[in-house]
C-alpha positions as CSV (number, residue, x, y, z in Angstrom):
1,M,23.6,44.7,-23.2
2,R,24.5,47.6,-20.9
3,H,24.7,46.9,-17.1
4,S,23.7,49.4,-14.5
5,P,26.6,51.0,-12.7
6,V,27.0,50.0,-9.0
7,F,29.9,52.2,-7.9
8,S,30.1,53.0,-4.2
9,T,30.7,56.5,-3.0
10,D,34.5,55.7,-2.9
11,P,35.4,54.9,-6.6
12,T,38.8,53.5,-5.6
13,R,39.3,49.9,-6.8
14,R,41.1,48.0,-4.1
15,A,44.1,45.9,-5.0
16,A,43.0,42.3,-5.3
17,V,46.3,40.4,-5.5
18,A,48.8,42.5,-3.5
19,G,50.5,40.3,-1.0
20,T,50.0,37.2,-3.1
21,W,50.9,37.8,-6.7
22,Y,53.3,40.6,-5.9
23,P,54.6,42.2,-2.7
24,A,52.2,44.4,-0.7
25,D,55.2,46.2,0.9
26,P,56.1,49.2,-1.1
27,T,59.9,48.9,-0.5
28,S,59.9,45.2,-1.5
29,L,57.8,45.8,-4.5
30,T,60.0,48.7,-5.7
31,E,63.1,46.7,-5.3
32,E,61.7,43.7,-7.2
33,V,60.3,45.8,-10.1
34,D,63.5,47.8,-10.4
35,A,65.6,44.7,-10.5
36,Y,63.6,43.4,-13.4
37,L,63.9,46.7,-15.2
38,D,67.7,46.9,-14.5
39,A,68.1,43.4,-16.0
40,V,66.7,44.4,-19.4
41,D,69.2,44.2,-22.2
42,A,67.0,45.1,-25.2
43,V,67.9,47.8,-27.7
44,P,65.7,50.9,-27.1
45,C,62.7,51.2,-29.4
46,E,61.6,54.2,-31.3
47,E,58.6,56.2,-30.2
48,V,56.3,53.5,-28.7
49,N,52.5,53.7,-28.9
50,A,51.6,50.2,-27.7
51,V,53.0,47.3,-25.8
52,I,52.1,43.7,-24.9
53,A,53.0,42.4,-21.5
54,P,52.1,39.3,-19.4
55,H,50.1,39.2,-16.2
56,A,51.1,36.2,-14.2
57,G,52.5,36.4,-10.7
58,L,55.4,39.0,-10.7
59,V,58.1,36.4,-10.0
60,Y,57.1,34.5,-13.1
61,S,56.1,37.3,-15.6
62,G,58.1,40.2,-14.2
63,P,61.3,39.3,-16.0
64,V,59.4,39.4,-19.3
65,G,57.1,42.3,-18.7
66,A,60.0,44.5,-17.7
67,Y,61.1,44.5,-21.4
68,A,57.8,46.1,-22.4
69,Y,58.0,48.7,-19.7
70,D,61.6,49.5,-20.1
71,A,60.7,50.5,-23.7
72,V,58.4,53.3,-22.5
73,K,60.2,54.3,-19.3
74,G,60.3,58.1,-18.9
75,R,58.4,58.9,-22.1
76,A,55.6,61.4,-22.3
77,Y,52.1,60.2,-22.6
78,D,48.7,61.7,-22.0
79,V,47.1,58.4,-20.9
80,V,47.8,54.7,-20.6
81,V,44.9,52.6,-21.9
82,L,45.0,49.1,-20.4
83,V,43.2,46.2,-22.1
84,G,43.0,42.8,-20.5
85,P,40.8,39.7,-20.4
86,S,38.2,38.8,-17.8
87,H,39.2,35.6,-15.9
88,F,36.3,35.5,-13.4
89,V,33.2,37.1,-14.8
90,G,31.5,36.3,-18.1
91,F,29.8,39.1,-19.9
92,E,29.4,40.7,-23.3
93,G,31.4,43.8,-24.2
94,V,34.4,45.6,-22.6
95,S,34.0,47.0,-19.1
96,V,35.6,50.4,-18.5
97,Y,36.4,51.6,-15.0
98,P,35.2,55.2,-15.6
99,Q,36.4,57.2,-12.6
100,G,38.5,57.2,-9.4
101,A,41.7,55.2,-9.1
102,F,43.2,51.7,-8.8
103,A,45.0,51.4,-5.4
104,T,48.5,50.0,-5.5
105,P,51.2,49.7,-2.8
106,L,53.1,52.4,-4.8
107,G,50.3,54.9,-4.7
108,P,47.0,55.2,-6.7
109,A,46.9,54.9,-10.4
110,V,44.4,57.6,-11.3
111,V,41.7,57.0,-13.9
112,H,41.4,59.5,-16.8
113,A,37.7,60.0,-16.4
114,S,37.3,62.2,-19.5
115,I,38.7,59.6,-21.9
116,A,36.9,56.7,-20.1
117,G,33.7,58.7,-20.5
118,R,34.3,59.2,-24.2
119,L,34.9,55.5,-24.8
120,L,31.7,54.7,-22.8
121,A,29.6,57.2,-24.7
122,G,31.1,56.4,-28.1
123,S,30.4,52.7,-28.5
124,E,27.9,50.0,-27.6
125,V,30.9,47.6,-27.1
126,V,32.2,49.6,-24.0
127,I,30.0,49.2,-20.9
128,D,30.0,50.2,-17.3
129,Y,30.1,46.9,-15.4
130,P,32.3,47.4,-12.2
131,R,32.0,43.7,-11.2
132,A,34.4,42.8,-14.0
133,H,37.2,44.7,-12.3
134,E,36.7,43.5,-8.6
135,R,38.9,40.4,-8.7
136,E,40.6,40.8,-12.1
137,H,44.4,40.6,-12.0
138,S,45.1,41.1,-15.7
139,L,45.2,44.9,-15.4
140,E,46.4,45.0,-11.8
141,M,49.6,43.2,-12.7
142,Q,50.6,46.0,-15.0
143,L,50.4,48.6,-12.3
144,P,53.6,47.9,-10.4
145,F,55.6,48.6,-13.5
146,L,53.5,51.6,-14.5
147,R,53.9,53.2,-11.1
148,R,57.7,53.0,-11.6
149,V,58.1,54.0,-15.3
150,L,55.2,56.4,-15.8
151,P,54.0,57.4,-12.3
152,D,52.3,60.6,-13.3
153,T,50.3,59.2,-16.3
154,P,46.6,58.5,-15.8
155,I,45.1,55.2,-16.9
156,V,41.9,53.9,-18.5
157,P,41.2,50.3,-17.4
158,L,39.3,48.1,-19.8
159,V,38.4,44.4,-19.2
160,M,37.1,42.4,-22.2
161,G,34.5,39.7,-21.6
162,V,33.5,37.4,-24.4
163,Q,36.2,37.7,-27.0
164,S,34.1,37.8,-30.2
165,R,35.3,39.3,-33.4
166,E,32.6,42.0,-33.1
167,V,33.8,43.0,-29.6
168,I,37.5,42.9,-30.6
169,L,37.1,45.0,-33.7
170,G,34.5,47.3,-32.0
171,L,37.0,48.1,-29.3
172,A,39.8,48.8,-31.8
173,D,37.5,51.2,-33.6
174,I,36.5,53.2,-30.6
175,L,40.1,53.3,-29.3
176,T,41.2,54.7,-32.7
177,R,38.4,57.3,-32.9
178,T,39.0,58.4,-29.3
179,L,42.7,58.5,-29.1
180,T,43.5,60.1,-32.5
181,G,45.7,63.1,-32.0
182,M,46.7,62.2,-28.4
183,R,49.9,60.8,-27.0
184,A,48.4,57.5,-25.8
185,L,50.1,54.3,-24.8
186,L,48.0,51.2,-25.4
187,V,48.8,48.2,-23.2
188,S,47.6,44.7,-24.0
189,S,47.8,42.3,-21.0
190,T,48.0,38.7,-21.9
191,D,49.7,35.4,-21.2
192,L,50.2,32.9,-24.0
193,S,49.4,29.2,-24.0
194,H,48.5,27.5,-20.7
195,Y,49.5,24.2,-19.1
196,F,51.0,22.3,-22.1
197,D,54.5,20.8,-21.7
198,A,57.3,23.2,-22.7
199,E,57.8,21.7,-26.1
200,Q,54.1,21.9,-27.0
201,A,53.9,25.4,-25.6
202,E,56.7,26.5,-27.8
203,G,54.8,25.4,-30.9
204,F,51.7,27.4,-29.9
205,D,53.6,30.4,-28.6
206,S,55.9,30.7,-31.6
207,R,52.9,31.1,-33.9
208,V,51.6,34.0,-31.8
209,A,55.0,35.6,-31.7
210,T,55.3,35.4,-35.5
211,H,52.0,37.2,-35.9
212,V,53.1,39.9,-33.4
213,D,56.5,40.4,-35.1
214,R,54.8,40.7,-38.5
215,F,52.3,43.2,-36.9
216,D,49.7,40.9,-38.4
217,W,46.6,41.4,-36.2
218,Q,44.3,39.9,-38.8
219,G,46.5,36.7,-38.9
220,L,46.4,36.5,-35.1
221,L,42.6,36.9,-35.0
222,D,42.4,34.1,-37.6
223,E,44.7,32.0,-35.5
224,M,42.3,32.5,-32.5
225,E,39.3,31.5,-34.6
226,R,40.9,28.2,-35.6
227,Y,39.9,27.0,-32.2
228,P,36.6,26.7,-30.4
229,E,36.1,29.6,-28.1
230,R,36.7,27.5,-25.0
231,D,40.2,26.5,-26.2
232,R,41.5,29.9,-27.4
233,G,42.8,31.0,-24.1
234,R,44.6,27.7,-23.6
235,C,46.0,27.2,-27.1
236,V,46.6,30.9,-28.2
237,A,46.4,33.5,-25.4
238,C,44.0,34.2,-22.6
239,G,44.2,37.9,-23.7
240,G,44.1,37.2,-27.4
241,G,41.2,39.5,-28.0
242,P,42.8,42.4,-26.1
243,M,46.0,41.8,-28.0
244,V,44.3,42.0,-31.4
245,S,42.3,45.1,-30.4
246,V,45.5,46.9,-29.3
247,M,47.5,45.8,-32.4
248,C,44.7,46.9,-34.7
249,A,44.3,50.3,-33.0
250,A,48.0,50.9,-32.8
251,R,48.3,50.3,-36.5
252,A,45.4,52.7,-37.2
253,L,47.0,55.3,-34.8
254,G,50.2,55.3,-36.8
255,A,52.4,52.5,-35.6
256,T,54.2,50.8,-38.5
257,Q,56.3,48.0,-36.9
258,A,56.1,45.6,-34.0
259,T,58.9,43.9,-32.2
260,V,58.9,40.9,-29.9
261,L,61.3,42.0,-27.1
262,K,61.3,38.9,-24.9
263,R,59.6,35.5,-24.7
264,A,59.8,32.9,-22.0
265,D,57.6,30.5,-20.0
266,S,57.0,29.7,-16.4
267,S,59.5,26.8,-16.3
268,D,62.3,29.4,-16.5
269,V,61.4,30.2,-12.9
270,S,59.8,27.0,-11.6
271,G,61.9,24.4,-13.4
272,D,58.7,22.4,-14.1
273,K,58.5,21.8,-17.9
274,T,55.5,19.5,-17.7
275,R,52.8,22.3,-17.4
276,V,54.0,25.8,-18.4
277,V,52.4,29.2,-19.2
278,G,53.9,31.2,-21.9
279,Y,54.9,34.9,-21.7
280,L,55.7,37.6,-24.3
281,A,56.7,41.2,-24.3
282,A,56.4,43.3,-27.4
283,A,56.4,47.0,-28.5
284,M,54.8,48.8,-31.4
285,S,56.1,52.0,-32.8
């Protein structure tokens, strides 16, 4: 079902979690992001066309997400396509933010309106539903890194609602058809298991990491579907659907290998191992 657009005359999406999930002060934010990037010790990847990065508060997920963004730092892309889950609004399909920009303390991340328009026109799965973007942090948490490593590259923001097989594979298909022949970076925004103790979380998260390392998007989709829909975000990944879509499209667009670059959980920062959230960074090339 398509929703009627309700954009105001100012198509700038205001930052929803600046000052809470990450610093609103540009200097403080730059220093924190750069410190995470400087701490990365991974071996550089080959040409990267997709990454997976977490989206928790920056102090928790930043040390992991930095590994994904260090892998693409300074490379040349025509567009960055961001795909994340909806945490606040239930809807069918994938909502594209089709014009304008996302405001950040480090300057606006401009939307590539032409590519967004092609995605919207090319598939019934992609819809224009701005409400999905208003409070959503899954894409916003990628922007501090993108503003540092690819500041001149426009974005296409996509938020996935109900993570059904039809929507997941439909998005992968339109991404493949639209981005073929372009220098595109796909970004899947997801955390892993939620609120198990650290030992249990390791069991859940290691299965996801194995599918990623094997570049096995079908196996990951099957792993999601082992659970009732209400439990998939807790036991597998809140952005499992976006992760499968990005892996599937990256494979179709020419990537041949995937590498988990870093994995951790929230207890590495908080010290609380009784209720943790898992994080993973990966690159596909």
